[in-house]
DRENPA-716770 format. One record per residue (C-alpha): residue number from 0; residue in three letters; z, y, x. Coordinates in pm, 1 decimal, padded with zeros to 6 digits. Layout:
# residues N
   pos   code          z          y          x
   NUM    ala          Z          Y          X
...
END
This chain:
# residues 540
   pos   code          z          y          x
     0    met   -03024.4   -01682.0    02042.9
     1    arg   -02783.0   -01391.4    02001.2
     2    thr   -02825.8   -01173.8    01694.7
     3    gly   -02701.7   -00852.3    01543.2
     4    gly   -02438.7   -01060.9    01368.3
     5    asp   -02304.8   -01164.9    01708.7
     6    leu   -02275.8   -00800.9    01806.4
     7    val   -02062.0   -00735.7    01498.9
     8    ile   -01825.3   -01023.7    01566.7
     9    glu   -01807.8   -00948.5    01940.2
    10    ser   -01728.0   -00585.9    01860.2
    11    leu   -01445.6   -00681.2    01625.7
    12    ala   -01293.2   -00908.8    01888.4
    13    ala   -01327.4   -00638.0    02155.0
    14    leu   -01151.5   -00391.3    01926.0
    15    gly   -00856.0   -00625.6    01885.0
    16    ala   -00924.0   -00805.4    01558.1
    17    thr   -00785.9   -01157.7    01526.8
    18    thr   -00862.3   -01230.3    01160.9
    19    val   -01149.6   -01136.1    00934.0
    20    phe   -01157.0   -01176.1    00556.7
    21    gly   -01476.8   -01228.4    00366.9
    22    glu   -01699.6   -01362.1    00092.8
    23    leu   -02047.9   -01486.1    00174.7
    24    gly   -02372.9   -01353.1    00031.5
    25    gln   -02742.1   -01392.8    00105.2
    26    his   -02790.8   -01071.8    00302.3
    27    ala   -02469.3   -01126.3    00501.3
    28    leu   -02539.0   -01477.6    00632.6
    29    gly   -02608.1   -01342.6    00981.4
    30    leu   -02250.3   -01212.1    00992.5
    31    phe   -02093.9   -01539.0    00890.2
    32    asp   -02313.3   -01753.8    01113.2
    33    ala   -02189.6   -01551.9    01410.7
    34    leu   -01830.3   -01644.2    01325.1
    35    arg   -01907.7   -01998.5    01444.2
    36    arg   -01946.2   -01863.9    01795.0
    37    ser   -01629.7   -01653.4    01800.9
    38    pro   -01252.4   -01700.8    01831.9
    39    leu   -01184.3   -01493.5    01518.1
    40    arg   -00995.9   -01661.7    01236.6
    41    tyr   -01185.4   -01650.4    00909.5
    42    val   -01009.6   -01641.1    00572.2
    43    gly   -01255.1   -01662.3    00285.5
    44    cys   -01144.6   -01541.8   -00055.2
    45    arg   -01307.9   -01615.3   -00389.4
    46    thr   -01391.9   -01261.9   -00500.9
    47    glu   -01484.8   -00947.8   -00313.8
    48    leu   -01199.0   -00760.7   -00481.6
    49    ser   -00954.9   -01011.3   -00335.7
    50    val   -01124.2   -00994.0    00004.5
    51    ala   -01055.8   -00621.9    00031.5
    52    phe   -00702.9   -00652.9   -00111.6
    53    ala   -00630.7   -00928.7    00142.4
    54    ala   -00742.5   -00702.7    00425.8
    55    asp   -00514.5   -00431.5    00285.3
    56    gly   -00217.8   -00670.2    00288.4
    57    his   -00296.5   -00783.3    00642.1
    58    ala   -00317.8   -00422.6    00762.3
    59    arg    00014.1   -00332.2    00599.0
    60    ala    00180.8   -00633.3    00758.2
    61    thr    00049.3   -00557.9    01107.7
    62    gly   -00009.3   -00182.9    01116.4
    63    ala   -00348.6   -00261.0    01271.4
    64    val   -00701.7   -00232.3    01137.0
    65    ala   -00797.4   -00530.5    00920.1
    66    pro   -01171.0   -00605.5    00888.8
    67    phe   -01351.3   -00775.8    00603.4
    68    met   -01714.8   -00873.9    00546.9
    69    val   -01912.7   -00888.4    00221.8
    70    ser   -02271.4   -00888.9    00106.0
    71    thr   -02495.0   -00622.2   -00043.0
    72    gly   -02494.9   -00464.3   -00389.9
    73    pro   -02257.9   -00644.8   -00628.9
    74    gly   -02058.8   -00786.1   -00337.1
    75    ala   -02011.1   -00447.6   -00177.7
    76    leu   -01934.8   -00267.6   -00503.3
    77    gly   -01673.3   -00527.1   -00593.8
    78    thr   -01451.1   -00397.6   -00313.9
    79    leu   -01429.6   -00040.6   -00441.6
    80    pro   -01103.1   -00067.0   -00642.4
    81    ala   -00926.9   -00219.7   -00342.0
    82    leu   -01067.5    00040.8   -00104.8
    83    met   -00938.1    00309.0   -00339.8
    84    glu   -00591.5    00156.3   -00308.3
    85    ser   -00619.9    00149.1    00071.4
    86    arg   -00733.1    00513.1    00075.3
    87    thr   -00452.3    00642.6   -00142.3
    88    ala   -00194.1    00437.3    00049.8
    89    cys   -00337.4    00527.6    00393.9
    90    val   -00405.8    00167.6    00497.8
    91    pro   -00651.0    00108.8    00787.5
    92    val   -00911.3   -00131.8    00651.2
    93    leu   -01264.0   -00179.3    00791.7
    94    gly   -01519.9   -00289.4    00534.2
    95    ile   -01843.6   -00432.6    00672.2
    96    ser   -02129.6   -00489.4    00432.3
    97    ser   -02480.2   -00615.0    00476.8
    98    gln   -02767.6   -00410.4    00343.5
    99    ile   -03119.5   -00477.5    00225.1
   100    pro   -03378.6   -00490.8    00506.5
   101    ala   -03411.8   -00162.1    00691.3
   102    asp   -03754.9   -00081.7    00553.1
   103    gly   -03599.8   -00047.9    00207.0
   104    leu   -03329.4    00199.6    00303.6
   105    gly   -03353.6    00558.6    00193.4
   106    gly   -03434.2    00480.1   -00168.9
   107    arg   -03778.0    00336.2   -00099.0
   108    arg   -03737.0    00097.6   -00393.7
   109    lys   -03890.6   -00214.4   -00240.8
   110    gly   -03735.5   -00431.5   -00508.8
   111    tyr   -03514.2   -00635.6   -00278.2
   112    leu   -03239.0   -00847.9   -00429.6
   113    his   -02916.5   -00642.0   -00463.2
   114    glu   -03106.6   -00321.4   -00390.3
   115    leu   -02945.2    00011.4   -00472.9
   116    pro   -03112.4    00348.7   -00418.8
   117    asp   -02815.8    00455.8   -00204.6
   118    gln   -02540.3    00197.7   -00168.5
   119    ala   -02352.3    00409.3    00085.7
   120    ala   -02318.2    00691.8   -00166.6
   121    ser   -02092.6    00473.9   -00380.3
   122    phe   -01836.7    00469.0   -00098.4
   123    lys   -01842.5    00826.0    00029.4
   124    asp   -01573.5    00955.5   -00205.8
   125    val   -01356.2    00644.3   -00168.0
   126    val   -01327.3    00576.3    00206.2
   127    lys   -01264.8    00806.2    00502.6
   128    ser   -01608.3    00760.2    00656.4
   129    val   -01934.2    00573.0    00596.1
   130    his   -02156.1    00447.1    00877.9
   131    val   -02507.3    00316.8    00808.4
   132    val   -02645.5    00118.3    01102.1
   133    arg   -03023.4    00090.4    01147.3
   134    thr   -03062.5   -00082.5    01486.3
   135    ala   -02875.1   -00343.0    01689.0
   136    gly   -02787.6   -00085.6    01951.7
   137    gln   -02594.1    00115.9    01691.8
   138    ile   -02366.2   -00170.9    01585.7
   139    ala   -02093.7   -00155.8    01850.1
   140    pro   -02071.1    00226.3    01863.8
   141    ala   -02059.4    00249.0    01482.7
   142    leu   -01782.3   -00010.0    01457.0
   143    ala   -01581.9    00159.2    01733.1
   144    glu   -01616.3    00498.6    01565.9
   145    ala   -01514.4    00352.6    01230.7
   146    trp   -01216.9    00170.0    01383.9
   147    glu   -01093.1    00489.4    01547.0
   148    thr   -01134.1    00682.3    01222.2
   149    ala   -00938.2    00417.8    01031.6
   150    leu   -00642.4    00458.6    01268.4
   151    thr   -00648.1    00837.7    01299.2
   152    ala   -00382.9    01000.1    01080.4
   153    pro   -00398.3    00990.0    00790.4
   154    ala   -00503.1    00628.5    00831.2
   155    gly   -00735.9    00478.7    00574.7
   156    pro   -01033.5    00256.0    00499.5
   157    val   -01379.0    00296.6    00650.6
   158    trp   -01716.0    00147.0    00562.6
   159    val   -02003.6    00015.4    00777.7
   160    glu   -02339.1   -00108.4    00642.0
   161    ile   -02589.1   -00312.1    00843.4
   162    pro   -02933.7   -00423.7    00717.8
   163    gln   -03003.9   -00792.9    00676.9
   164    asp   -03289.1   -00797.4    00927.7
   165    val   -03074.1   -00626.6    01191.3
   166    leu   -02802.1   -00886.7    01143.5
   167    leu   -03047.4   -01175.5    01172.0
   168    gly   -03269.8   -01031.9    01442.2
   169    ala   -03253.4   -01141.6    01806.3
   170    thr   -03096.7   -00885.9    02036.6
   171    gly   -03103.7   -00817.0    02406.4
   172    val   -02791.4   -00603.0    02390.3
   173    pro   -02537.3   -00754.7    02633.3
   174    pro   -02232.5   -00925.0    02482.0
   175    val   -01977.1   -00666.7    02370.7
   176    ala   -01669.8   -00675.5    02592.5
   177    asp   -01550.2   -00319.3    02645.9
   178    leu   -01493.9   -00109.2    02335.0
   179    arg   -01225.7    00154.8    02354.9
   180    val   -01086.5    00372.2    02079.9
   181    ala   -00844.0    00661.3    02102.6
   182    pro   -00716.9    00777.3    01761.9
   183    arg   -00654.4    01150.0    01777.7
   184    pro   -00282.9    01235.9    01761.4
   185    leu   -00189.3    01473.1    01482.1
   186    thr    00096.6    01677.8    01622.2
   187    pro    00267.1    01979.5    01466.6
   188    arg    00217.0    02337.1    01580.9
   189    ala    00516.6    02463.9    01774.1
   190    glu    00561.2    02782.7    01573.0
   191    leu    00573.1    02584.0    01247.2
   192    val    00834.3    02348.0    01388.3
   193    ala    01043.2    02646.0    01497.4
   194    ala    01018.2    02809.4    01154.5
   195    ala    01107.9    02485.5    00978.0
   196    ala    01402.1    02426.9    01211.9
   197    asp    01534.6    02776.1    01139.0
   198    leu    01517.6    02710.6    00764.5
   199    leu    01692.3    02374.5    00793.1
   200    ala    01956.9    02496.4    01034.4
   201    gly    02043.7    02786.3    00806.7
   202    ala    02040.7    02589.4    00481.6
   203    ala    02361.5    02536.5    00286.4
   204    asn    02240.3    02219.0    00118.0
   205    pro    01920.1    02081.4    00273.6
   206    val    01769.3    01767.0    00117.7
   207    ile    01492.8    01540.0    00246.4
   208    leu    01233.7    01357.4    00036.8
   209    ala    01065.8    01090.6    00251.0
   210    gly    00725.0    00961.0    00148.8
   211    gly    00506.8    00672.4    00250.6
   212    gly    00375.1    00871.8    00544.5
   213    val    00708.6    00816.4    00716.8
   214    leu    00657.5    00439.9    00706.5
   215    arg    00291.0    00452.9    00806.4
   216    ala    00378.6    00670.7    01105.5
   217    gly    00669.8    00452.8    01214.7
   218    ala    00901.5    00750.6    01176.1
   219    gln    01207.8    00574.0    01034.6
   220    ala    01425.4    00634.7    01340.6
   221    ala    01324.1    01000.3    01358.0
   222    leu    01407.5    01045.5    00989.5
   223    leu    01750.6    00889.1    01034.3
   224    asp    01824.1    01109.0    01336.9
   225    leu    01725.8    01427.1    01154.6
   226    ala    01917.5    01342.2    00837.9
   227    gln    02234.5    01266.9    01031.7
   228    glu    02197.6    01576.0    01245.5
   229    leu    02166.9    01792.3    00933.5
   230    asp    02399.1    01590.4    00707.8
   231    ala    02106.4    01605.0    00466.4
   232    pro    02080.4    01360.5    00173.9
   233    val    01756.6    01158.8    00173.4
   234    ala    01557.0    01027.8   -00122.3
   235    thr    01261.7    00796.4   -00065.2
   236    thr    00948.6    00779.7   -00273.9
   237    phe    00834.2    00450.3   -00423.4
   238    gly    00591.4    00407.7   -00136.1
   239    ala    00857.4    00470.4    00128.2
   240    lys    01095.4    00180.0    00068.3
   241    gly    01259.1    00099.5    00400.1
   242    ala    01205.3    00445.5    00545.7
   243    phe    01579.7    00516.3    00520.5
   244    pro    01872.6    00271.7    00500.7
   245    trp    01938.3    00203.5    00132.8
   246    glu    02318.6    00192.4    00162.3
   247    his    02354.7    00482.3    00405.1
   248    pro    02609.8    00737.9    00274.8
   249    leu    02331.7    01000.1    00273.6
   250    ser    02086.5    00777.7    00084.9
   251    leu    01986.0    00896.2   -00261.0
   252    gln    01774.2    00580.3   -00282.3
   253    ser    01455.1    00595.3   -00493.2
   254    trp    01551.4    00693.8   -00845.9
   255    leu    01272.8    00949.1   -00870.5
   256    glu    01215.7    00882.3   -01240.2
   257    asp    01573.0    00982.5   -01318.2
   258    arg    01640.2    01341.5   -01413.5
   259    his    01971.5    01348.7   -01225.4
   260    leu    01792.0    01295.9   -00894.7
   261    thr    01513.1    01532.7   -00995.4
   262    ala    01768.8    01806.0   -01060.7
   263    phe    01935.8    01741.4   -00726.3
   264    leu    01606.1    01781.8   -00543.6
   265    glu    01534.4    02098.8   -00739.4
   266    asp    01870.8    02247.8   -00642.5
   267    ala    01823.7    02210.9   -00266.8
   268    asp    01801.2    02547.1   -00097.6
   269    val    01564.8    02382.5    00153.9
   270    leu    01372.7    02069.9    00051.6
   271    leu    01197.8    01892.3    00339.2
   272    val    00915.8    01672.5    00210.3
   273    ala    00792.9    01436.8    00482.6
   274    gly    00482.3    01223.5    00436.2
   275    ser    00430.3    01288.0    00064.8
   276    gly    00196.7    01501.8   -00138.5
   277    leu    00456.2    01532.8   -00420.2
   278    gly    00217.5    01366.1   -00660.0
   279    glu    00285.0    01235.3   -01008.4
   280    leu    00517.7    00947.2   -00922.4
   281    ser    00704.2    01135.8   -00649.4
   282    ser    00781.0    01436.4   -00868.2
   283    asn    00900.2    01264.2   -01186.4
   284    tyr    00557.5    01315.2   -01341.4
   285    his    00529.0    01673.5   -01218.9
   286    thr    00850.1    01782.2   -01390.5
   287    met    01025.5    01865.2   -01062.7
   288    arg    01036.2    02239.7   -00994.4
   289    pro    01201.6    02316.3   -00658.7
   290    arg    01395.1    02642.2   -00667.6
   291    gly    01454.3    02668.4   -00293.5
   292    arg    01220.3    02672.1    00003.0
   293    val    00997.1    02369.6    00052.5
   294    ile    00886.0    02240.3    00391.3
   295    gln    00604.2    01989.4    00367.3
   296    ile    00492.6    01760.5    00650.5
   297    glu    00169.1    01586.8    00559.4
   298    ala   -00112.9    01425.6    00757.2
   299    asp   -00361.9    01456.5    00471.7
   300    leu   -00477.0    01817.4    00480.5
   301    gly   -00583.6    01813.1    00116.3
   302    lys   -00229.2    01733.3    00002.2
   303    leu   -00063.0    02024.2    00178.4
   304    glu    00073.0    02266.4   -00085.6
   305    ser   -00139.6    02091.1   -00348.0
   306    asn    00153.8    02087.6   -00590.5
   307    his    00410.3    02338.9   -00460.6
   308    pro    00406.3    02636.2   -00222.1
   309    ala    00559.3    02531.9    00107.2
   310    leu    00589.0    02590.9    00476.4
   311    ala    00298.8    02355.4    00540.8
   312    ile    00299.2    02145.7    00857.4
   313    his   -00023.0    01950.9    00904.7
   314    ala    00099.9    01663.1    01118.4
   315    asp    00179.3    01295.8    01127.0
   316    ala    00538.1    01234.3    01019.7
   317    arg    00669.1    01084.0    01342.6
   318    pro    00585.2    01360.5    01591.9
   319    ala    00681.4    01623.5    01335.0
   320    leu    01022.8    01472.6    01255.8
   321    glu    01094.2    01410.0    01623.1
   322    ala    01008.7    01770.6    01706.6
   323    leu    01220.3    01899.7    01419.0
   324    thr    01518.6    01694.7    01532.1
   325    arg    01494.4    01833.5    01884.3
   326    ala    01463.3    02187.6    01749.9
   327    val    01754.3    02154.6    01507.8
   328    lys    01979.7    02007.6    01775.7
   329    gly    01921.2    02325.5    01971.2
   330    ala    02038.9    02541.9    01681.8
   331    ala    02401.4    02614.9    01602.5
   332    ala    02387.0    02743.3    01245.8
   333    his    02409.8    02403.3    01081.1
   334    arg    02715.8    02289.3    01273.8
   335    gly    02958.4    02427.3    01021.4
   336    arg    02801.4    02244.8    00727.1
   337    asp    03034.2    02019.3    00532.4
   338    gly    02898.0    01665.5    00579.4
   339    ala    03166.6    01525.0    00350.2
   340    ala    03036.3    01742.5    00068.3
   341    ala    02683.2    01611.1    00115.9
   342    arg    02803.1    01251.4    00099.7
   343    ser    03011.9    01326.9   -00207.0
   344    ala    02709.5    01483.7   -00375.2
   345    val    02507.1    01169.2   -00305.5
   346    arg    02776.0    00951.1   -00463.1
   347    asp    02784.6    01179.0   -00764.3
   348    val    02407.4    01158.6   -00819.2
   349    leu    02404.2    00779.7   -00788.3
   350    ser    02701.2    00756.3   -01024.0
   351    arg    02516.5    00963.2   -01282.7
   352    val    02208.1    00745.3   -01245.8
   353    ala    02418.9    00432.4   -01287.8
   354    gly    02583.2    00582.3   -01595.1
   355    arg    02250.1    00656.5   -01758.0
   356    leu    02125.1    00302.9   -01694.1
   357    gly    02453.9    00153.7   -01806.4
   358    ala    02421.4    00323.7   -02143.2
   359    gln    02100.7    00126.5   -02209.5
   360    asp    02069.7   -00244.6   -02292.1
   361    leu    01905.1   -00346.4   -01964.2
   362    ala    02118.6   -00636.2   -01843.1
   363    leu    01824.6   -00881.2   -01842.5
   364    glu    01597.6   -00657.2   -01637.4
   365    arg    01864.0   -00578.0   -01381.2
   366    ala    01963.2   -00942.3   -01351.8
   367    val    01604.1   -01057.7   -01298.8
   368    leu    01537.7   -00800.3   -01027.4
   369    ala    01865.7   -00882.0   -00853.9
   370    ala    01783.1   -01253.7   -00862.7
   371    val    01448.0   -01192.2   -00697.2
   372    glu    01611.2   -00978.1   -00427.6
   373    arg    01874.6   -01241.3   -00350.6
   374    ala    01615.6   -01520.2   -00335.1
   375    leu    01386.7   -01341.7   -00090.0
   376    pro    01461.1   -01418.4    00277.6
   377    gly    01582.9   -01123.8    00480.9
   378    glu    01265.6   -01013.9    00659.4
   379    ala    01010.8   -01158.6    00417.5
   380    leu    00742.7   -00922.6    00286.8
   381    ser    00680.1   -00873.5   -00083.4
   382    phe    00371.2   -00749.9   -00266.6
   383    trp    00383.7   -00632.3   -00627.4
   384    asp    00125.7   -00588.2   -00899.3
   385    met    00136.1   -00313.3   -01159.5
   386    thr    00387.0   -00481.8   -01388.7
   387    ile    00719.8   -00391.0   -01547.5
   388    leu    00925.9   -00571.2   -01285.3
   389    ala    00743.4   -00374.6   -01015.2
   390    tyr    00808.6   -00049.5   -01199.3
   391    trp    01176.9   -00140.3   -01189.4
   392    ala    01149.1   -00227.7   -00821.8
   393    trp    01002.0    00113.5   -00740.3
   394    ser    01336.3    00267.3   -00832.4
   395    ala    01589.9   -00012.6   -00783.5
   396    trp    01458.3   -00245.7   -00509.7
   397    pro    01667.4   -00189.3   -00195.4
   398    arg    01419.8   -00328.0    00059.2
   399    pro    01070.8   -00256.1    00189.8
   400    met    00800.1   -00350.2   -00059.0
   401    glu    00427.7   -00300.8   -00100.7
   402    ser    00264.9   -00233.3   -00435.5
   403    ala   -00057.8   -00105.5   -00583.5
   404    gln    00092.6    00226.5   -00686.7
   405    gly   -00158.8    00422.8   -00481.2
   406    ala   -00455.7    00359.9   -00709.3
   407    gly   -00269.1    00174.1   -00982.7
   408    gly   -00518.6   -00110.5   -01022.5
   409    leu   -00441.8   -00466.5   -01127.4
   410    gly   -00488.1   -00780.8   -00922.5
   411    tyr   -00332.2   -00656.9   -00598.3
   412    ala   -00026.5   -00873.0   -00539.5
   413    leu   -00159.5   -01222.0   -00470.2
   414    pro   -00456.7   -01139.9   -00243.4
   415    ala   -00254.8   -00878.6   -00052.5
   416    ala    00023.2   -01133.0   -00005.8
   417    leu   -00218.2   -01394.6    00125.0
   418    gly   -00355.0   -01138.1    00370.1
   419    ala   -00002.2   -01066.4    00490.5
   420    ser    00075.1   -01436.0    00520.1
   421    ala   -00235.2   -01482.3    00733.7
   422    ala   -00083.2   -01220.3    00965.5
   423    thr    00282.0   -01325.9    00972.4
   424    gly    00279.5   -01692.9    00879.8
   425    gly    00503.8   -01618.2    00581.1
   426    pro    00694.1   -01665.8    00369.3
   427    val    00552.6   -01384.8    00156.6
   428    leu    00631.8   -01309.7   -00207.3
   429    ala    00374.2   -01192.4   -00462.5
   430    val    00492.3   -01062.2   -00801.3
   431    ser    00257.6   -01024.7   -01099.6
   432    gly    00266.7   -01003.9   -01474.6
   433    asp    00052.3   -01245.7   -01668.8
   434    gly   -00213.6   -00979.2   -01723.4
   435    gly   -00240.9   -00893.6   -01354.8
   436    ala   -00221.3   -01261.8   -01260.1
   437    met   -00548.7   -01329.2   -01439.1
   438    tyr   -00726.0   -01119.0   -01176.6
   439    gly   -00613.6   -01339.0   -00890.4
   440    leu   -00617.0   -01695.1   -01023.6
   441    ala   -00916.1   -01791.3   -00810.6
   442    glu   -00714.8   -01716.9   -00498.4
   443    leu   -00494.3   -02017.6   -00566.6
   444    ala   -00783.9   -02205.1   -00409.4
   445    thr   -00767.3   -01978.0   -00105.4
   446    leu   -00393.6   -02036.9   -00069.2
   447    arg   -00446.0   -02410.4   -00087.6
   448    gln   -00745.8   -02419.8    00144.4
   449    his   -00575.2   -02218.5    00417.9
   450    his   -00223.3   -02347.2    00342.6
   451    leu   -00085.0   -01995.5    00330.8
   452    asp    00288.8   -01957.6    00279.6
   453    val    00286.5   -01741.8   -00033.0
   454    thr    00511.3   -01781.7   -00335.7
   455    trp    00368.5   -01623.6   -00649.2
   456    leu    00615.6   -01513.5   -00916.9
   457    ile    00441.9   -01459.2   -01250.8
   458    val    00644.3   -01285.1   -01522.7
   459    asp    00475.8   -01400.2   -01842.3
   460    asp    00540.0   -01169.7   -02136.5
   461    gly    00223.4   -01251.4   -02329.0
   462    gly    00020.0   -00944.2   -02248.2
   463    tyr    00005.6   -00609.6   -02075.0
   464    gly    00376.8   -00540.1   -02113.2
   465    ile    00393.8   -00186.3   -01977.6
   466    leu    00090.9   -00078.7   -02180.5
   467    arg    00250.2   -00237.8   -02486.8
   468    glu    00552.4   -00014.2   -02428.5
   469    tyr    00342.4    00295.3   -02368.8
   470    met    00130.0    00246.5   -02679.2
   471    thr    00421.0    00157.8   -02903.1
   472    gly    00610.1    00463.0   -02784.7
   473    ala    00312.8    00696.1   -02828.5
   474    phe    00146.8    00555.2   -03140.6
   475    gly    00402.2    00329.5   -03306.6
   476    ala    00189.8    00020.0   -03245.4
   477    ala   -00003.0   -00143.4   -02963.1
   478    thr   -00371.5   -00236.9   -02961.4
   479    gly   -00544.7   -00469.1   -02717.2
   480    thr   -00229.5   -00552.6   -02522.5
   481    glu   -00170.5   -00910.4   -02641.3
   482    leu   -00341.3   -01174.4   -02429.0
   483    ala   -00431.7   -01539.4   -02448.9
   484    arg   -00345.1   -01693.0   -02114.4
   485    pro   -00334.7   -02037.4   -01954.7
   486    asp   -00037.8   -02256.3   -01879.5
   487    phe    00010.1   -02112.0   -01533.2
   488    val    00215.0   -02410.8   -01414.4
   489    val   -00049.2   -02664.3   -01513.6
   490    leu   -00324.9   -02442.8   -01375.8
   491    ala   -00155.1   -02401.8   -01038.6
   492    glu   -00100.9   -02774.0   -01013.7
   493    ala   -00470.3   -02827.7   -01087.0
   494    phe   -00536.2   -02632.0   -00766.8
   495    gly   -00291.9   -02854.3   -00581.6
   496    val   -00028.4   -02579.1   -00565.5
   497    pro    00330.8   -02677.5   -00656.2
   498    ala    00459.4   -02482.7   -00955.1
   499    cys    00757.2   -02462.7   -01187.7
   500    arg    00866.3   -02281.0   -01500.5
   501    thr    01203.2   -02107.7   -01478.7
   502    thr    01451.1   -01900.7   -01679.4
   503    pro    01635.8   -01580.1   -01592.9
   504    glu    01946.6   -01789.6   -01526.7
   505    asp    01765.0   -02031.4   -01293.2
   506    leu    01528.3   -01780.9   -01134.1
   507    glu    01723.6   -01720.6   -00815.0
   508    gly    01753.7   -02087.8   -00728.1
   509    asp    01399.2   -02182.8   -00826.5
   510    leu    01246.0   -01889.3   -00642.0
   511    ala    01458.1   -01946.8   -00331.4
   512    arg    01352.4   -02312.6   -00317.1
   513    ala    00986.9   -02218.1   -00353.9
   514    leu    01015.6   -01960.3   -00077.2
   515    arg    01183.0   -02211.1    00154.5
   516    ala    00914.2   -02474.4    00104.5
   517    pro    00617.8   -02427.3    00341.7
   518    gly    00280.2   -02350.7    00191.6
   519    pro    00182.8   -02197.5   -00143.0
   520    ser    00384.3   -02222.0   -00464.0
   521    val    00399.9   -02065.2   -00808.6
   522    val    00707.7   -01979.1   -01016.5
   523    val    00652.1   -01875.3   -01378.7
   524    leu    00918.4   -01677.1   -01564.9
   525    pro    00855.8   -01639.3   -01940.2
   526    ala    01038.3   -01315.6   -02022.0
   527    val    00980.7   -00990.0   -02204.4
   528    leu    01120.9   -00711.8   -01988.4
   529    arg    01164.5   -00347.4   -02083.4
   530    met    01161.1   -00027.0   -01884.0
   531    phe    01454.7    00210.0   -01871.2
   532    ala    01413.3    00519.3   -02085.7
   533    pro    01199.1    00785.5   -01919.1
   534    thr    01349.5    01121.7   -01837.6
   535    his    01030.4    01318.9   -01784.6
   536    leu    00962.5    01311.1   -02160.0
   537    ala    01310.0    01403.1   -02276.5
   538    pro    01539.3    01514.8   -01989.0
   539    ser    01895.0    01389.0   -02019.8
END
């Protein structure tokens, strides 16, 4: 007997899914039973939060939609923090949840287990779209529509709910074999491209700030072409690591929390912002005040001119940057610009940043981050929790990285890394503090069960280190930041996961060995790290 659950799984396979993440629940059993009859790989996590984070990591690693399946009520609601991260970071995730039987929908209050008056309402302000299915015939079209929405710029998570009785019920709908989606391209208007090209071609000192939208659009080559054509220095936001070559002579890198870089961006007579809304982290906590003209390319309509007046181009970054490059190459005004001066200005900014850091006692922090970077294999992915070492990496890490900076929630690194490892085979690095690590401990069992090649670095400073710094700085003392925690090495070994305790001096070697060994591993670094002094509070 084929059921509504079969239609779901057949639809996912027809849409191109290869892996589905999930956590079982009573109302969702029809979904999981159908997996037995499908070629899809199933990776089951231990909490719904981790399920959705794992799908996020898989989607970031592949650039494709990553589906997950959970049950009704508490199971569904447990995914919300992860879906918020996927929404703010524009990650295409497809959440599929069961629902109470159809006769209880619409707030009829039948008293079913896990019943909510309106479960879908909890998701409407978090995901891009919500689809509530009521019959078997709606399953495939709803999933196709959701899949297309997830991929349409700006990409993001979507949500589909299907009642328990529809999932379990027999269906005469033919097996799903032909589902086609066509994400709508988001291309720039020609007159806006022409106006932007005129501004850039006539600028004396144009500067580019590249955001995460450049990465999500696959616009790295277009960005490099435009920057070199204009001799324009390029800074990358924390979410855009890898969008521009770190050591390029025009690279301002990612020191967005440093006032020297903030001032340089402010002084540009034309500042091109590509794929960023110029939010809190990308504007040095809203202290940046551009004095020249701003051009903003952004796929999310709500972010256009949300922080600064600009020539607003509603478009995905890749077609917009490609069009701008073509238009600028046809202009002659910028040909006389002094490229040597632009490169010299970049060196000067980076020298000032280095001088500010060098005046602080931060040798330990810089050494730890450098050790991690040297230990990580060249193309290996890394996923970072909200922890002090990640805050350092936002500015100083020279390679692509993924972190939970979109929503800023804890518990992201390990489940996202396991999702990425399921996609790539690994090795993948996860980095957490001891506070964030407590969110993901159960997923050590997932790593072991599926033999995923993830190395988990836990920096154990005895509590919520960054909050300790914030509270001490603001109030003179910290409250609620100190944490009892387990012996992470012993705990990992209890799960059958190899683990070791290291020191800052031995970190590079221990971490490199763990990353080389196939399968999961844990490296624990007891260390109290500090952040560099902020410049948005007291500019220097």
